[in-house]
N, C-alpha and C positions, 0 to 999 in steps of 0.2 A: 561402563556401558549399561550395567544394571540400573544405575541411577537414572541415566538418560531415558531408557525404555520405560522406567517406572513413571516418570512425569509425563512422557508422551501418552501413556495409557490414561493417566488421570485426566489430562486436559482434553483428550479426544473422546472421553466417555460420553459427554453430552451429545456430541455429534453422532456417535454410534447408537445411542439410545434413540435419538430423533429419527435416525435412518432405519430403525428396526433391526439393528445388528446386535446380537447377544454379546455381552461382555462378562468377564469373570466376576465372581463375587468379591466384596470388599476385602475379605480376609486373604484373597489371592494376590493383593497388591504387594509388590516388593517392599521390604522394610526400609527404614532410613530416609523416607521422603519428607522434605521440610513441609511444615504446616502451611506455609505460604501457598504452595501449589494446591493444597486442599481448599483453601479459602478462595483462590482464584477459580478453581474448577466449580465450586459451589456457586460462585457469582455467575459464571457462564451458563451453568445449568438453569439458574433462575431466569436469566435473560432468555434462554431458549424456550422455557416453559410458560413464562408470564409476559407476553408481548406488551400488554397494556400497562405494565408497571416497571418498564425497563430502567427508567431514570432513577427512582429510589433504590432499586436493586443494585444498579451499578455504583451509585454513590455509597450505599451501605456496605457493599463489598470492599470498596476502596477504603472506607473508614475503618473497617475491621482489620484490613491489611496494615494500614498505617499504625493503628493502635497496638497491634501485635508486635510490629517491628520496633515501635517506640519502647514498649515494655520489656521485650525479650532479646531480639536478635540484632537490633541496630540496622543501619543502612550501609551500602557500599562506601559511602563517603564518611561514615562515622556513626556514633551512637547518639540517641536522644534527638532533641529538636534541632540541634546544630547539624546532625547528619541528615535529617529530613530537609532542612533548608538548603543544604549543599546539594542534595539529590535533586530537588525541584529546580534549583538554579541550573543544574546540568541539563535537565529536560526542558527548560523553559523555552528554548528556541524552537525545538520541534513542536511543542504544544502551541506556541504562539503562531508559528507558521500554519499549523493545521487549523487552529481556530480562525485565523484571518481568512484562510482559503475557503473554509466551509461557509462562513457568513458572506464573504465576497462573491463566491460563485452562486450562492442562492440568489443574490441580486443580479448577477451577470446572466444567469439562466433565464430570468424573466425578461431582461433586455433582449436576449436572443429570441425568445418566443414572440415577443411583441414586435420584433423587427419585420416579420413576414418571411424571413429567409427560410425557416423550416418548411414552409409550403413549397418553396422553389427547389430546395436541396435535393429531394428525391428525383427530380428530373435530371440532375447532373450526375447521379450515381448509376452504376450498372443495374440492370434489371435482375429480378429474382434474388436468390441467396447471395449472389456476388456483391450486392449492395451492402448488406450488413458486414460481409467479410472485408470489403474495402474500408469500411469505417474502422474496423479493428486494426487494419494495417496502418491507417492514418494515426490512430492512437499510439501504436507501436513506434512509429517514426517520430511523432511529436514528443514522446517520452524520452527520446535520446537527447534532446536539447532542453526540455522543460521538466521540472520536477514531476515524478510519476504521480504524485497526488493530484497536481493540477491537470495533468494529461487525462487521468481517470475522470475527474470532474467534468472536463470539457467533453470527453466522449459520452459520459452519462447524460450530460445536458443536451447534446445533439441527438442522442438516441431517444430521450424523452420527447423531443419535439417531432422528429420524423416518424416515430412510431406512436405518437399521440398517447404517451404515458403507458402504452401496453407493451412493456419491455419484458421479455421472458427472463426468469431468474437465471437460466443457463447463459443467456447473453450478457446479463449483468456480471456474472462470474468471469466471462470472457473479456469484458471491458477491463476489469481489474487485472486479469492475467496479462492482457496486451500491454497495459501501462507498466506493470512490473517487469515483464520480459523486455520491453523496449528500453528500459533504463538500466538493465543489468550489465550492458557492455560499455556504458558511457560513464565517465567520472563526473559528469554533471547531470546524469539522469536519475540518480538514486542516492539517498543519504549514505548508504553503505559503501558504494563505490567511491563517493567523495571522501569518506573516511579513509579508505585504502590509499587514495591518491595523496592526501595530506600526510599520511603516515610514511610515505616514501615509495609506494608501489607505482610503477610506471603506468600511464594510461594505456599503453600498448599491451600490458600484461593482463588486462581485463577484457580487451577487445574481442578475444575469441569466444567470449561468452555468447556473442551473437550467433555463433553456429548452433548452439543448443537452443537459444531463444527463438531463432528463425524457424527451426524445425518444430518447436513447440507451438508457435503461432499457427502453423498450417494444421497441426494435429488437432488443436482445440478450436481453432477459428472456424473451420469448415463445418463441423457438427453444430457449433453454437449458432452460426449463421443460418443453418438449415432449421434449427429450433425456432429462431426468431422469425424466419420466413413463414413457417407454418402457423406461428402464434399470431403475428401481425406483420404483413408485408410492408415494406417501405413504400409509402405513397400509393398504395393499391387503389384507394378510393378517394384520394385527396385532389383538390383543385389548387393549382398554383395561385399564389396571392396576386391580386391585380396591381398591387403597389408595395414596394419594399421601403421601409423606413430607414433610409440610408444613414442619417445621423446616428440613430440608435445602433445600427449594425456597425458603424464606424467606432462607436464606443467599445463594442465587444472586441473588435480587432485591436483597438488601442490598448485595452487591458491585457490581451493575450501577448501582444508584442512587448509591452512593458514587463510582463512576467518573464518572458523568454530572455530578454536582454539582461534583466536583473539577475536571473539565475546563472547565466553564462558568465557575466562580468564578475559577479561575486565569487563564483567558484574558481575562475581562472586567475583573477587578479588579487582577490582578498579572501582566500580560503579560510584563514584563521579567524577573520572577522565574522564569517558565517556561523561560527560557533557561539557568537555573543549577541546576535540580533536577528530577529525573524524578517530578513530582507524581503523574502518572496511574498509573505502575507502583507507586509507593509506596502510593497509595490502595487499589488492588486488593489488595495484600498485607496492609495494615492491616485491611481489612474481612474478609479471609479468616481472619486470626489472631484477630480478635474473635469469629468464629463457631466457633472450635475447641471451646470448652466445650459448645456445642450439638451439633455434628457435626464430628468430626475429618476433615480431607481424607485422601485416599489418598496418603500421603507417598512410597510406593514408586514413584510415577510420576515423581518429580523427576529421578533420574539420566538416564533416556532423554530427558526434556524438556530437560534442561540440555545434553546433547550436541547435540540438534537446534538449540537456540538458539545455541550457539557456532558451528555451521556457518553458520547463516543470518546471524548478526551479522558473521562474517568477510567474507561477500559484500557486505553493506551497507557495511562499512568500506572494502573494496577499491573499491567504486563511488565513495565519497567522495574517493578519492585521484586520480580522473581529472582531467587538466589542461585544463579548458575555461575559458579566461581572457577570452573575448569572444564576443559574439553579433553576427550581422549586424543591419542596421537593422530596427527593429520594423515589422511589417506583418502582415496576416492570413495570407498564405502562410507567412511565417516562423513565426508562432505555430502554425499547423497542423503544420508540420514539427517544432516543439519537442515536440508530443505524441508523435511517433514516437521522438524522441531520448530522452524520459523513460522509454520502455520499457526502455532499456538503460543509462540514466545517472541518477544520483541527482537527483531533481527539486528538491531544496533548493538546491544551488548554482546550478542553472539559474534558479530564481526569484530568488535573490540577485543574479545578473548582470542579469536583466531589470529588477529594481527600481533598480539602479544606473544602468542605461542609460536607462530611462524610455521614454515614447512608446507604451506598450502599452495596449490595451483590457484592463483587468484581469480582467473577466469571461471573456473569451476565453482569457487566459493561465491563469487558475485552472482552467478546464475542461480545457485542453490538457495542462498538466503534472500535474494531479491525476488525471484519468481516463486519460490516455495510458499511464501506467505499468501499466495492467491488461493490456496486450497481451502481456507476458511475465511469468512468475511472479516473477522477480527484479527487475522494474521498479518495484515499490512495496513499502513495508513491509507493506502489507496482504497482498500476494501472498506475501511471505516468511513471514508469520505463518500463512496458510492452508496453505502447503506444509509447515509444521512439523507439522500435524495429519494431512495426507494426503500421504505420500511420493510417491505416483504423480503428483502435481501438479508434481514437480520435473523431469519430462520435458519439455524444450523442444518437441520434436516433437508430443507429445500436446497440450500447451497451445495451440500454434499451430493444429494440425489441428482440434481440437474447439472452440476459442475464437474461431473466425472471426466469429461474430456481434458480438463485442466490437469488433473492428476496423471492421466495417460500421457499428455503432452510433456509433463515434467520428466517422467521416467524415460520416454523415448528420446527427448532432446538431450538428456544427460548422457545416455549411452551412445548416441550419435557423436556427441562431442568427444567422448572417451575414445571412440573408434577412429575419429578423424585426427585428433591432436595428441591423444594419450595424456596420461597424468604427468605433468611437468611442474613440480613444486618450485616456488620462487622465494625460498627462504633467505637468499642473500640480500633482499631489498633494503634492509636496514643499513647494511654496509655501503650500499650504492647511493645513499642519500647525498653524500658529498659530491657525487658525479652528476646525478640528474635529479635534483630536488624538485618537489612540487613548488611552484612559484608562490612566494609570500612577499607582501609589501607592507 
């Protein structure tokens, strides 16, 4: 546990500094912490301090990490360039999906803005703070059937339109939290829950995560909606469009339906294949290209979107290189702590370690590692995706300062779930594979 607390301190130090929180001196850091964590913390600190140079900082930090692991420690898959190639092959599907979604939704967002629908949408939403809150609820529901990255991008795109790009940072944090919470109880809503399902965990054993996620949604959603309402009301001074471009809006709907169908079919019918090809990103791009004869996208957006995607993917790749090789014994306090760890560390290897170890209540784990990443913008792929649309979200200090309801929601939701269902570990799931396997074809 000393090791775990040590690297939590190191990686949260930039956030604490930006938020004006005093931290211990360097000589107070517990010993034995791998240098990879120091390199990653330095990279995050550079990103937090120098917003105008984030791309070279992120790429430089990744290069230093790779060089260090090539020369000294090796990778999880092996030493040298062979280990690096194997590691990148393992991460390629996640990175490919994220890259495809970031670029695809940059074009889709412009389609949606140009359709005229954002001018009409405020009329269909409840008045006052309830409008922003309903939007968060819709993101939550959508994330249960659609990958949480895509759900967050859709929510951020709609918010950018209906609030005329004046989206409060606290509301951006809530969009990410809603997408992560909404996917936590569904085996097709988040990469981590899909991993559990493929490993033999029953979909019903993660379903109770929605008890905690639903409570958290209310706890963080209402304050975030009030923040946004004070910052920029939904449709306060807007006039509804006189004409909607229905073909362009149809393309938006077609792309979203294609993404949902692809995600559900691949995860239910071909879950093993999902580890070998970025189906979701490819589906979004195929649907966009099929719509070109009807309405061409704004291709000029791609260079800027690509630069932002490269920056964000470099941070995701760096996080995947962090050496967490073991976890303490499974318990509800440990699972609560993993939620905070997932805010600064890739939740995919955390989930893989937990599955290997066993002894967890999978609903608690799904909620912790899925929703916990919302507490910092680089803690989840959904946060990374939203930050690509709103650069102001890349400020760690702003995220922590205005996103405090998400932290409160995490803790309250966790303890409500603990009170309602209690800690019920599902360690026998490996033995149950022969009885109720995840479908593979």
